[in-house]
N, C-alpha and C positions, 0 to 999 in steps of 0.2 A: 546923346546916348545913342543916336541911332548912328551916328558918323564914327563913334568909338566901335559900334558893332561891327559896319560895315569895314574899318578899317582892322579890325581885328579876323575879318573872312578873308580879307585880302592877303593879310600876311599868312594864313593859314593855307591857301589855296597856292601862294607862291612857294612855301616850305615843301608843299606835296609835290610841286611841279619841279624843283629842286630834285627831289629825291629820283624823280624820274630820269634826269640827265646821268648821261656818262660820267664814271669818276673824273676823265680828263677834262669834262665839261665844268663840271663841279668844282675843279681845282682852279681854273681859269676865271671861273668869276670869283671864287673867294678870293683870289689872290688881287684880283682888282679892287673889288667893291669891299672888303671885308680889313686885307692888309694895306690898302689903298696904295699899292705900288706900280709906279709907272710901267709902262710898256718895255721900255729895256731891262728893267731888273726882272721881270718876270719871265724875259726871252731868257735870262742868266739862268735862273731857277728851274725851268722847264727845258733846259738844253735847245733852243730853237730860235730860229731868227724872230726880231722885233715884228717883221711882218706876218709873221705865220702865227704868230701870238695875237697879234690885233685881228686876223681873222679867225681865228678860233672863237677867239672872244666875242666877236661880233656875230658869229653861227651859233654860239650858245646862249646868248642874250636872245637874238630871233626865235630859237627853239624855245625857249623858257616863255616868253611872249605867246607861242604859238599853245603851247600847252596852259598856258593861263586864260586862253581864248581873247588876247588883247593883242596879236600879230598887227592889225591897221593899225597900231597908234606908232608915232614914230620915237626914234630913240631921245 
């Protein structure tokens, strides 16, 4: 039961942090994690280069970790 409560708290914390991200940051995370798109397809949708999309995703994840207080953890 405690593990379930901790999981729910973590989910709530992540959702709150997601709302603090810019729309572009939210979009790149959504495309990658929810839609499970490869970076190449994301670059077409976002009208950007694959390298730029990878960098945007990396920075958005880092920002999300920081907002959740988990910056010290690895990808």
